[in-house]
TORLO-423192 format. One line per 8 residues: number of its first residue (from 1); for each residue x negated, y negated, z negated of C-alpha. Coordinates in steps of 0.05 Angstrom, whole numbers, plus 5000, padded with zeros to 4 digits. Layout:
<zatis>
NUM> X Y Z  ...
</zatis>
This chain:
<zatis>
1> 1134 8575 5129  1090 8637 5106  1094 8601 5039  1172 8600 5041  1189 8672 5064  1130 8688 5005  1176 8657 4953  1235 8694 4986
9> 1200 8760 4973  1182 8743 4911  1263 8719 4882  1274 8778 4916  1229 8829 4881  1251 8791 4816  1314 8795 4828  1307 8873 4839
17> 1281 8885 4779  1315 8837 4735  1378 8896 4758  1334 8942 4741  1320 8922 4673  1398 8924 4673  1412 8989 4684  1375 9017 4640
25> 1409 8967 4587  1457 8990 4522  1505 8952 4563  1500 8974 4630  1499 9058 4601  1558 9053 4551  1596 9040 4611  1557 9080 4667
33> 1534 9154 4643  1478 9157 4707  1447 9213 4682  1518 9259 4690  1517 9252 4766  1453 9296 4767  1468 9347 4710  1535 9358 4758
41> 1475 9369 4822  1499 9322 4863  1455 9263 4893  1469 9200 4870  1500 9156 4927  1569 9120 4927  1617 9175 4955  1582 9219 4897
49> 1600 9177 4843  1670 9156 4858  1678 9232 4871  1655 9256 4806  1691 9194 4756  1764 9220 4792  1741 9292 4769  1715 9264 4705
57> 1787 9223 4694  1826 9286 4699  1786 9330 4678  1784 9295 4605  1859 9281 4602  1856 9353 4574  1789 9362 4532  1771 9435 4530
65> 1765 9423 4446  1771 9375 4396  1741 9358 4339  1764 9373 4262  1770 9306 4241  1815 9279 4309  1872 9307 4290  1882 9294 4223
73> 1932 9231 4203  1901 9208 4156  1840 9191 4198  1869 9167 4257  1939 9158 4235  1959 9167 4302  1958 9097 4318  1940 9099 4383
81> 1987 9149 4402  2035 9130 4377  2019 9061 4413  2029 9092 4482  2094 9127 4458  2122 9058 4443  2093 9044 4519  2134 9099 4547
89> 2202 9088 4511  2196 9006 4532  2180 9031 4600  2238 9071 4601  2291 9022 4566  2266 8958 4618  2283 8986 4677  2350 9012 4645
97> 2357 8935 4639  2322 8915 4704  2402 8950 4716  2441 8886 4688  2398 8841 4680  2386 8770 4732  2325 8730 4724  2363 8657 4744
105> 2369 8612 4689  2463 8609 4707  2469 8693 4698  2414 8707 4655  2440 8694 4578  2513 8723 4601  2487 8779 4618  2450 8797 4561
113> 2510 8781 4524  2550 8821 4576  2499 8881 4568  2524 8894 4495  2602 8901 4503  2604 8917 4579  2553 8971 4587  2545 9039 4552
121> 2489 9048 4508  2474 8979 4531  2463 8946 4453  2425 9006 4437  2377 9006 4487  2366 8934 4490  2350 8947 4404  2302 8997 4425
129> 2268 8952 4474  2263 8898 4432  2239 8928 4368  2202 8973 4403  2160 8920 4426  2157 8893 4353  2125 8947 4333  2078 8964 4404
137> 2053 8902 4379  2037 8921 4308  2023 9000 4323  1963 8960 4374  1936 8920 4318  1943 8970 4266  1900 9019 4320  1850 8961 4326
145> 1839 8952 4261  1826 9031 4249  1781 9034 4292  1748 8970 4269  1751 8997 4202  1714 9069 4220  1658 9028 4260  1688 9063 4321
153> 1660 8995 4367  1587 9019 4352  1544 9059 4413  1559 9085 4462  1630 9064 4447  1633 8986 4456  1664 8977 4519  1714 9017 4502
161> 1726 8967 4437  1729 8913 4494  1777 8947 4538  1823 8954 4468  1808 8884 4453  1840 8877 4533  1890 8921 4517  1908 8868 4458
169> 1919 8818 4493  1957 8846 4540  2008 8876 4497  2020 8799 4463  2031 8772 4534  2075 8815 4555  2103 8811 4479  2108 8742 4493
177> 2133 8742 4571  2195 8776 4547  2206 8733 4494  2235 8681 4548  2275 8725 4584  2344 8720 4552  2338 8653 4562  2373 8632 4485
185> 2346 8575 4445  2298 8606 4411  2263 8630 4459  2262 8565 4507  2229 8534 4443  2180 8582 4428  2156 8583 4504  2159 8509 4491
193> 2116 8509 4443  2061 8566 4469  2061 8521 4541  2043 8459 4508  1993 8490 4473  1965 8514 4528  1966 8449 4561  1914 8428 4517
201> 1862 8468 4544  1795 8438 4559  1793 8411 4632  1844 8464 4664  1896 8461 4619  1954 8418 4658  1942 8469 4719  1948 8526 4688
209> 2019 8503 4647  2038 8479 4710  2022 8554 4742  2058 8590 4681  2127 8543 4686  2122 8532 4768  2142 8453 4755  2138 8410 4699
217> 2186 8434 4651  2213 8498 4632  2272 8515 4683  2285 8572 4732  2223 8580 4765  2191 8591 4700  2246 8644 4687  2229 8683 4759
225> 2147 8671 4744  2155 8699 4662  2207 8774 4691  2151 8781 4751  2089 8786 4696  2137 8825 4651  2161 8877 4692  2111 8878 4762
233> 2036 8853 4727  2026 8859 4667  2053 8930 4653  2007 8946 4720  1949 8923 4693  1974 8954 4624  1971 9027 4658  1904 9014 4685
241> 1865 8995 4626  1901 9054 4581  1867 9105 4629  1799 9069 4629  1818 9073 4550  1829 9135 4551  1786 9166 4595  1732 9127 4558
249> 1748 9161 4492  1738 9235 4527  1668 9205 4554  1647 9177 4498  1648 9244 4458  1722 9243 4431  1751 9195 4360  1688 9179 4329
257> 1683 9211 4265  1678 9181 4200  1634 9137 4172
</zatis>
């Protein structure tokens, strides 16, 4: 029994030592800035950490000063702001389209066709939503390429680089889930090919495909699931990641300078 307790204390000590090493690592430092809590005069506690972070998010939305290169169009190309602007347009036009769309296999295609001649500005709003989605994918990809080319993924910005990569993936998922909603032949075959590719994922391929389709074949359940992902779950996650992304840009000293 004594030896067992000794081993237990030894294991616990090793775990605590590993945790302390991780806190001092570069990866941990890229996510958290523990020194900022003490510089602000707060004691280190979970409540004070939450308080400082929330205030930091609000304060860093509008920084006191901006570096000169950060406002040069020739350097940033305004790709980050353009991506956010397109997301706002897609949100507004998407809410408008939700009033005239029913996510069922019987009504989806007919609602899209009725939208153009029967709804005021229906064709305009639908095309704004469609082309805005294409432009957002392009602008996010170009923004990520610009960041990589200028080395803005290097310390201490590596955590924000990972957040940006996740935002690119969510943007692609938003575009792909919205592709099925018109319920035409082009969308059906695109989703068929995409879900069949996911079905070949090792170990969990069939389960992933079943979760995405809702059944063994594409049907009303598939349309409803993808509609829910497109208008609720994915936008909610994107908003959270964008807030973290904007906060980290400010927290890491603004837009990184030229190499």
